[in-house]
C-alpha positions as semicolon CSV with decimal commas, in nm:
position;residue;x (nm);y (nm);z (nm)
1;M;3,718;-4,065;-0,132
2;R;3,464;-3,978;-0,353
3;L;3,305;-3,641;-0,282
4;A;2,960;-3,520;-0,491
5;R;2,761;-3,201;-0,463
6;F;2,363;-3,318;-0,454
7;V;2,005;-3,156;-0,450
8;A;1,709;-3,424;-0,271
9;G;1,416;-3,246;-0,269
10;P;1,529;-2,832;-0,093
11;E;1,800;-2,982;0,040
12;R;2,139;-2,882;-0,138
13;G;2,448;-3,043;0,005
14;T;2,785;-3,230;0,005
15;G;2,803;-3,647;0,008
16;L;3,030;-3,868;0,047
17;V;2,941;-4,121;-0,295
18;D;2,975;-4,541;-0,281
19;P;2,914;-4,612;-0,665
20;D;2,942;-4,981;-0,602
21;A;2,686;-4,935;-0,328
22;G;2,474;-4,673;-0,516
23;T;2,420;-4,458;-0,255
24;L;2,550;-4,125;-0,110
25;R;2,621;-3,986;0,216
26;P;2,560;-3,613;0,346
27;V;2,807;-3,452;0,529
28;R;2,820;-3,135;0,711
29;E;3,130;-2,989;0,542
30;R;3,075;-2,751;0,192
31;L;3,272;-2,909;-0,045
32;A;3,475;-2,607;-0,096
33;D;3,582;-2,684;0,289
34;L;3,670;-3,049;0,232
35;V;3,882;-2,977;-0,065
36;A;4,099;-2,725;0,121
37;G;4,137;-2,991;0,406
38;A;3,866;-3,028;0,581
39;L;3,743;-3,419;0,704
40;P;3,390;-3,535;0,605
41;T;3,165;-3,581;0,843
42;P;2,880;-3,801;0,765
43;D;2,553;-3,693;0,928
44;G;2,410;-4,037;0,972
45;R;2,194;-4,077;0,680
46;T;2,262;-4,299;0,385
47;L;2,043;-4,221;0,057
48;E;2,011;-4,384;-0,258
49;L;2,202;-4,219;-0,574
50;A;1,918;-4,297;-0,819
51;G;1,687;-4,062;-0,518
52;V;1,970;-3,747;-0,587
53;R;2,035;-3,535;-0,863
54;L;2,382;-3,480;-0,902
55;R;2,584;-3,107;-0,964
56;S;2,872;-3,065;-1,107
57;P;3,150;-3,106;-0,835
58;L;3,301;-2,752;-0,865
59;A;3,325;-2,619;-0,478
60;E;3,100;-2,352;-0,426
61;D;3,369;-2,066;-0,473
62;C;3,552;-2,161;-0,786
63;R;3,626;-1,977;-1,009
64;G;3,609;-2,139;-1,314
65;L;3,735;-2,408;-1,517
66;L;4,133;-2,317;-1,625
67;C;4,212;-2,511;-1,991
68;T;4,461;-2,664;-2,138
69;G;4,433;-2,676;-2,504
70;I;4,568;-2,858;-2,805
71;N;4,756;-3,160;-2,546
72;Y;4,746;-3,445;-2,705
73;T;4,990;-3,522;-2,991
74;E;4,693;-3,680;-3,180
75;H;4,479;-3,418;-3,155
76;Q;4,718;-3,164;-3,282
77;A;4,754;-3,402;-3,564
78;E;4,417;-3,392;-3,664
79;S;4,325;-3,018;-3,583
80;A;4,663;-2,852;-3,751
81;E;4,477;-2,689;-4,027
82;V;4,220;-2,478;-3,848
83;F;4,428;-2,427;-3,551
84;V;4,817;-2,469;-3,458
85;A;5,065;-2,634;-3,690
86;A;5,235;-2,766;-3,464
87;A;5,300;-2,928;-3,139
88;P;5,286;-2,593;-2,909
89;R;5,578;-2,505;-2,726
90;H;5,440;-2,371;-2,431
91;P;5,050;-2,473;-2,282
92;I;4,772;-2,304;-2,457
93;V;4,555;-2,199;-2,151
94;F;4,212;-2,044;-2,223
95;F;3,956;-2,002;-1,939
96;K;3,564;-2,128;-1,912
97;T;3,332;-1,901;-1,662
98;P;3,146;-2,131;-1,401
99;A;2,820;-1,981;-1,617
100;A;3,004;-2,261;-1,859
101;V;2,948;-2,503;-1,643
102;A;2,658;-2,788;-1,618
103;D;2,582;-3,070;-1,396
104;P;2,650;-3,401;-1,447
105;G;2,365;-3,730;-1,587
106;G;2,070;-3,443;-1,690
107;V;2,026;-3,297;-2,021
108;L;2,253;-3,077;-2,186
109;E;2,045;-2,772;-2,389
110;L;2,214;-2,629;-2,635
111;D;2,104;-2,387;-2,873
112;E;2,175;-2,391;-3,242
113;R;2,046;-2,005;-3,270
114;M;2,410;-1,944;-3,086
115;S;2,600;-2,230;-3,307
116;A;2,521;-2,524;-3,537
117;E;2,866;-2,692;-3,434
118;F;2,843;-2,810;-3,087
119;D;3,157;-3,034;-3,065
120;W;3,239;-3,281;-2,781
121;E;3,586;-3,309;-2,576
122;V;3,671;-3,517;-2,282
123;E;3,892;-3,440;-2,038
124;L;4,086;-3,518;-1,739
125;G;3,968;-3,230;-1,475
126;V;4,257;-3,148;-1,138
127;V;4,110;-3,073;-0,896
128;I;4,374;-2,828;-0,726
129;G;4,357;-2,926;-0,310
130;V;4,659;-2,673;-0,148
131;G;4,692;-2,345;-0,328
132;G;5,032;-2,166;-0,466
133;R;5,242;-1,970;-0,713
134;A;5,533;-2,053;-0,932
135;I;5,484;-2,432;-0,762
136;P;5,784;-2,637;-0,888
137;V;5,686;-2,931;-1,129
138;A;5,843;-3,163;-0,866
139;E;5,590;-3,033;-0,587
140;A;5,309;-2,967;-0,829
141;G;5,142;-3,390;-0,657
142;R;5,116;-3,220;-0,334
143;H;4,857;-2,944;-0,472
144;V;4,674;-3,192;-0,618
145;F;4,368;-3,274;-0,389
146;G;4,177;-3,508;-0,711
147;Y;4,015;-3,567;-1,043
148;T;3,667;-3,523;-1,190
149;I;3,563;-3,546;-1,620
150;V;3,530;-3,227;-1,819
151;N;3,310;-3,276;-2,159
152;D;3,462;-2,954;-2,310
153;V;3,177;-2,876;-2,570
154;T;3,334;-2,593;-2,780
155;A;3,122;-2,410;-3,059
156;R;3,304;-2,432;-3,358
157;D;3,200;-2,222;-3,600
158;V;3,241;-1,944;-3,312
159;Q;3,576;-2,109;-3,237
160;R;3,663;-2,029;-3,606
161;R;3,510;-1,717;-3,634
162;H;3,726;-1,568;-3,340
163;E;4,084;-1,477;-3,289
164;Q;4,025;-1,528;-2,939
165;W;3,859;-1,895;-2,795
166;H;3,698;-1,747;-2,499
167;L;3,322;-1,741;-2,705
168;G;3,314;-2,097;-2,920
169;K;3,423;-2,230;-2,498
170;N;3,192;-2,057;-2,310
171;I;2,796;-2,103;-2,408
172;D;2,628;-2,087;-2,088
173;G;2,573;-2,419;-1,935
174;A;2,714;-2,625;-2,243
175;T;3,057;-2,820;-2,034
176;P;2,923;-3,072;-1,824
177;V;3,154;-3,127;-1,525
178;G;3,141;-3,500;-1,315
179;P;2,972;-3,663;-1,237
180;W;3,192;-3,638;-0,874
181;I;3,557;-3,585;-0,758
182;V;3,808;-3,885;-0,667
183;T;4,087;-3,794;-0,451
184;A;4,419;-3,839;-0,595
185;D;4,486;-4,114;-0,292
186;E;4,268;-4,307;-0,435
187;A;4,321;-4,250;-0,788
188;G;4,695;-4,186;-0,801
189;Y;4,904;-3,936;-0,871
190;P;5,045;-3,856;-1,188
191;P;4,723;-3,967;-1,338
192;D;4,783;-4,297;-1,500
193;V;4,442;-4,398;-1,652
194;D;4,233;-4,400;-1,931
195;I;4,049;-4,148;-2,138
196;E;3,727;-4,217;-2,383
197;L;3,407;-4,062;-2,502
198;A;3,151;-4,250;-2,708
199;V;2,827;-4,070;-2,866
200;N;2,534;-4,316;-2,901
201;D;2,741;-4,605;-2,781
202;V;2,966;-4,537;-3,074
203;P;3,335;-4,478;-2,946
204;K;3,462;-4,089;-3,080
205;Q;3,794;-4,081;-2,856
206;R;4,021;-4,315;-2,690
207;A;4,401;-4,208;-2,537
208;H;4,587;-4,247;-2,199
209;T;4,680;-3,950;-1,958
210;T;5,066;-4,015;-2,065
211;D;5,014;-3,927;-2,401
212;M;4,982;-3,580;-2,342
213;I;5,207;-3,316;-2,464
214;F;5,227;-3,124;-2,108
215;S;5,187;-3,335;-1,860
216;V;4,993;-3,254;-1,493
217;A;5,256;-3,120;-1,317
218;E;5,400;-2,883;-1,619
219;Q;5,068;-2,724;-1,653
220;I;5,044;-2,684;-1,246
221;A;5,366;-2,542;-1,299
222;V;5,349;-2,315;-1,579
223;I;4,971;-2,159;-1,490
224;S;5,051;-2,034;-1,127
225;R;5,354;-1,943;-1,261
226;Y;5,106;-1,646;-1,379
227;V;4,788;-1,709;-1,222
228;A;4,818;-1,751;-0,820
229;L;4,563;-2,109;-0,787
230;R;4,354;-2,174;-0,491
231;P;4,195;-2,432;-0,304
232;G;3,906;-2,539;-0,577
233;D;4,035;-2,436;-0,910
234;V;4,000;-2,706;-1,152
235;I;4,252;-2,710;-1,464
236;A;4,081;-2,883;-1,789
237;T;4,388;-3,054;-1,912
238;G;4,316;-3,128;-2,325
239;T;4,136;-3,329;-2,500
240;P;4,263;-3,628;-2,724
241;A;4,176;-3,699;-3,060
242;G;3,900;-3,821;-3,248
243;V;3,662;-3,476;-3,225
244;G;3,334;-3,397;-3,430
245;F;3,501;-3,142;-3,646
246;T;3,778;-3,311;-3,795
247;R;3,549;-3,595;-3,953
248;S;3,470;-3,670;-4,264
249;P;3,236;-3,547;-4,329
250;A;3,179;-3,378;-3,970
251;E;3,009;-3,471;-3,732
252;F;2,845;-3,206;-3,454
253;L;2,621;-3,314;-3,144
254;R;2,218;-3,324;-3,216
255;D;1,886;-3,391;-3,081
256;G;1,897;-3,665;-2,847
257;D;2,219;-3,736;-2,863
258;V;2,367;-3,926;-2,584
259;V;2,713;-3,812;-2,454
260;E;2,953;-4,075;-2,278
261;A;3,258;-3,943;-2,145
262;R;3,478;-4,248;-1,928
263;I;3,753;-4,200;-1,721
264;D;3,932;-4,535;-1,569
265;G;3,929;-4,488;-1,166
266;I;3,674;-4,199;-1,194
267;G;3,385;-4,249;-1,342
268;L;3,129;-4,216;-1,598
269;L;2,974;-3,839;-1,720
270;R;2,631;-3,892;-1,897
271;N;2,448;-3,633;-2,076
272;E;2,160;-3,663;-2,339
273;I;2,156;-3,379;-2,565
274;R;1,871;-3,140;-2,621
275;V;1,899;-2,874;-2,899
276;T;1,635;-2,609;-2,939
277;P;1,661;-2,542;-3,335
278;A;1,694;-2,240;-3,486
279;A;1,437;-2,001;-3,609
280;P;1,364;-1,950;-3,995
281;R;1,586;-1,650;-4,112
282;A;1,321;-1,441;-4,199
283;A;1,133;-1,512;-3,808
284;M;1,490;-1,357;-3,689
285;T;1,595;-1,063;-3,882
286;Q;1,198;-0,959;-3,753
287;V;1,289;-1,021;-3,459
288;E;1,625;-0,780;-3,471
289;V;1,471;-0,558;-3,649
290;A;1,207;-0,501;-3,377
C-alpha cells in the first residue's frame, strides 16, 4: 500500500497511490490516523496523479525527523577529515524540524544568503506506526509502519561553522521527503533495498541498506531508549558515500539542477533546484547597518 498526501485545487487530503496506473484514490482518513492503525476508506473517486500536487508524506502531527548521521562505512571514510575520524560506536542522532521539510516533485528553493554549499544526501526514511519506549532490537520490526525517501540537503559551510549540526541541517524548506509512504507489509522488513541519487542524470550515490553501520532495528532501539517514539515519527537512517563536499573539486547544488533520489520498491523523489543568489556584499552591509 502506498499512501500520499495531496493537494487538488482547494482540496487537501490523503490518498492511496497506484503509480503503475498513475492514479490516486482519496480516502476519508488523515494520514496520521492511517499510520496509527486505521484502515483506509476510499471515497469513491479516482484522480490522475498528474493532476494533483503531492505533499511530503509526514503525518499531520509529525514532530519532525529523527536523523542518524555517519551511518555508512564509506561515507564515514570519505568525510573523516571533517567530521568523524572513525566509525562511530553509537548512532549519531540529530533532529530536523517540520519547517525544514519540503514537498516531493516541486522546485526546491535554496538561498545563497544562507549557504553557498548546499549538498545532497539520499536516505531511507522509516515511518513509525506503533509507538513505544525502550524498544528491544528483536521487536523493532513491529513498530515500523513503512518507508519513504529523504533527501537530507545540508548546508555544509554552516554545518562546519557550528559545533552542533542543527543549523546546517535545518534550513527552512530544504529537505524534500516523499513521494509517498510504502507500507512495510509490501516493502518488507528489515529493508533490503538499493539506495541511489543522481544530479542531472549523473549518478552520485549508490549503496544498499545492508551497508548501514547501525541497522534500522538498532536505530529504533537506541533512539527509543531516550525518546518515546510516536506513531508518525520518521527516522532518516543515514546517507551513503558520494556526497558533494568530499569530491575533488567539491560539488554543490546549483540553480537549475535536477536531483533524483531513488530507493528500490519505494519510488523516486525528484526536485528541481532554484537558487536565490546572494546580494552583493556592499548591498548586504547597507541593509545590515540600516
